[in-house]
N, C-alpha and C positions, 0 to 999 in steps of 0.2 A: 542528623536522616537525613538522609533521600530525598525524592518523594516517591520511589516506588522501595519497598525491602522485599526485589524483586533478583530471586536467582533460580538458572538455562535446568538445571538440577530437579528443583524445588516446588513445585506446580501446586498451590492453595485450588480446591471447587469452590465455584462461586456460582454462583448462577444468571447469566445470560442480564443485562442492565441495555433498555432502551441508550441508543448514540443516537442524537436526533438529525446526521448528516445521512445514512444512513433509514435503522433497524438498533437492537442490541446490539452489547460485543459476546464476542465468542469465549468465554470461558474455559480454556482445558482439562481434561481429564487434571490423574494426579500425577497417574507417573510419565513423563515426557520422554525424561530418557534419549530416548536411540529411536523412537517414534518418527518414522516423515509428519512432518508439517504433516504440507498435503498430499492426499492422495486420491488422482481419479480413475478410475478404471472403468474397462471396452464403455466411455459415455459416448452417445448417440443423439446425436438433435435433430428434428424435423421437421421447417415448418411446413403450413397446409397455405396451397395458395390457389385459388383462381387458375394458374396456367398446371397445376400437381404442384408435389413434394419437392420441397428444396432443402439437401439435405445438408445441414453446415457439417457436423461434426460424424461418422461415422470409424465408432472402435476403439473413439481415441482415448490414448495411459499416459499421462502426466503424471507425475510424482517428484515435490520437491527435501530433500533432505532434511533433517535436522540435524548440521552438523556439529560433533560434541564443540563443545571451546573457539566456536566461530559465529556468526552473525550474518546473516546469509539478505541481503539488497539482490533481490530478483530481477532482472525488467526483461518484456517483451517484446518485440517486434517484428511487426511482420501486413502485409499488402493491409486493406482496407477491405471487409468484409471475408478477414481469414478468422476468427472468433476472436479475438482477445482478448476485448471488455465480457463478453458472454462466460468465459472462464473466469472473471473477476465478479460477475455478476452469482455464477452460479458459488462461490466458497461467500458470497455475503451475505448469500439466501434471496436475491434479490431471488433469481431462477432455478425452474431446478430441469435438467435436462430430457430428454423425451424416456431415455433409457441410459442405465450404469450408474457407479455409483460417488461418493464423495465419499472421503474419509478425512477427519483432522481431527489432528498426532492422534491415530489412531484408530479413535473414533468414529463410526458412521454418523453424518452428516443429521442430524436433523431437520423441523420446520424451528424448533426453539434459537439455532445455533445458528449467528449473527456475527460479523466479519464489520468491522465498519471499516469505507470507504472514503475516500476527496474525489471527490466530481472535479470535472474541467469545470461547471458552474462555478456560480459563490452559495454557499449555502447554509449561511451566518445567518440568521432571525436577527433582522433591523432595524426592529422597533425595540431586542435588548441589549445592554451592553456589551463592552468585553469576552468581560469575564463572568456573566450572566451566558451568554451561553458557554463559556469554557468551563463553566462546572457544569450544565446541566444535567451532562450524566448521573452523577454525581447525587446531584439534589432528584434528581427521576428516581436514584437508589435509597431514598432518604437517607442519605448525608444528614447531617447533621451543617448548618451553609456557612458555621463559622471556619469547619471542617475544611468543607468546599471550596472555599472562596479562599482559602489558604494555603488548599493546593491549586487552584488556578491559581492564582499570582504566582505558582515556583513553576509551571507548564511554563507558564507567556514569558515568563523569563529565561528559559530554551528558546523558545519557538526564534525572541525576538522581537518582543511585542513592549515592554516595560515599560513601562511610561503613559498606553494607550487602555492601561483599564474600565477604568471609566468609560469612557471614549460609546456610542454608537455601535453597535457593526451594521453600518454600511459606507458606499461609497457617497460627499466625495470623501467622510471628515476617513475614511482608511483607503487603501492604492488597494488596486487587485491583489496584485503583495500582499496584504497585509491580511489581510482579507482572507485571502488562503491557509497565510497563518494559526488566524482562527478557526478553520477546519481542523489542520492539521491538531496542531493545541485540541480539540475537545476529540477530536480522536482518539486519543492514545488518553486524556485523563486517568480515561477508569484501570488503564493497566491490562490493557490487549494480549496477546503473544502474536494476530498477523494484524498489517496497516494495507493496505490497496488502495491505490493512488491509482483515477487512470486519465490519461494525460492532464494533471491538474497544474498543471506550470503553462497549456498552450495559447491560452490567451495574454498571458504577459509579453511586455518587451522582454529588449536579448538582458536587460541593466536586469532586473527584479527576476527576471528568471534562473540568474545565474546568480542572484544573492539565495533562493529558497532550498534551488539547489545543495547549498556545500548548507543551509539551516536541516536540508533532511543526512547530508552526510553527522553533523556534527549530533544530531539526531541516535544516526546510524552508530557512532562511538560513544555515545555516554554511557557510563557507568549504569545510570538512570532510569534508559528504557532498556529494556531485552524485549524489542519486537520485530519480524519478518517483514522489509520490506518485501510491495508486490506490484511493483511499477510496469504500466502499462502506457508508452510512445512510440512517436513514430519519429523520434529526432536519435540513430545511431552511439551521436557521438555525449550525446545526454547519457545516455544507456551505458556504452564505457564506461563515462568519469561518476559515474551512482554504481554500477554494478560489484559483485562477487559471482554473481549468474548474467547467463545474460542469454532468451534462450530462441532460435528465428521459429516460423509460424509459418509452415504454407498454405494454402488452401484447396478448397476442391475434392474431397475435403476436410476441411480446419487441420491439420494432427503440427505435431510439437518436428519439425525440419534438422538440426541441429540445436549445436546447444557449444556457449561460450564460457570457460572460467577464466577469469579474471582477477587479476593479484594487485595491484598498485596500491595494498596495504590504505593506515593508513595516513601516509604522501599526500593520497588525492586526492585529498584537502586545501592538499596549497593548487596556485589556479595553473601555477606553473604545471601539472602534471597535463594541460590539454596543451603544452606544449614538447613532452619528449618524446622521444621517435621512439620507444615502444606501445608510447598512444599511439603516435601518430601510429604505427604500423594498425596496429588494430583493429580503428576503425575502420582504414583502408579497407583491410582482409575480410570486418567482416558487414563493408559497403558490399564491395566484388560479389557477396557468399549471396547476399540481399539480394542484388542485380540479377539473381539467378533463377529466382521463383520467376514462375507461371503470373 
């Protein structure tokens, strides 16, 4: 048996559990079916400052559909200040909008619903080993330690960290890329339906960044993982390489400006994808669209 017994059309109801990279994990309602993964409706965000009110969102509406038989890898692009990371914080349960409603799998989000998020900063507990970090969400849910560690070992293998289980999760024992693998494994071990990624590779060198991009693609296409990835990035080439849906946001106020559907499929796991004319042309088109924003 695999790590998860996970089917898109069958989702069991569970109580949310704690994921220490953010808070607790979302357990979606029973009948996912063709419900939207996420729906943000009439969102307004106002920040009160000494100079007056600053409006980030004014009646923002944004929906990510649950496409039957197709996984979702969503990327959000936009200039600084357009609200990309704020949208992730709404979904994660780290922030509430001034007004508006958020729905997760057709159910109105409550303060008890939280979705795991991998941040730019490394979030591992450096006084714990890799396997202890990865197993922690299950241990906090009172899963038997042997079972939790067995599942952690399999997840560690999936993210390419086999052989590092008993190392302390800190520099210099682990590289920055390896620490982000720990965070990804810990966020996925309790089988969430959504994983949020807030520029998780921005501090990595090109080699480690490319390796982590391919780790995400392997997870995305793995039959052991069934999750919607939502990535915030400033790297257009990265977004095109990873995504099957890409959204450009504009600001003043923040809103969805344009959607791109990307269909490279599983072959994009081959690095040569980046040199295909179709990839280069799409990257150029998105860059030109991005440069039209104020």
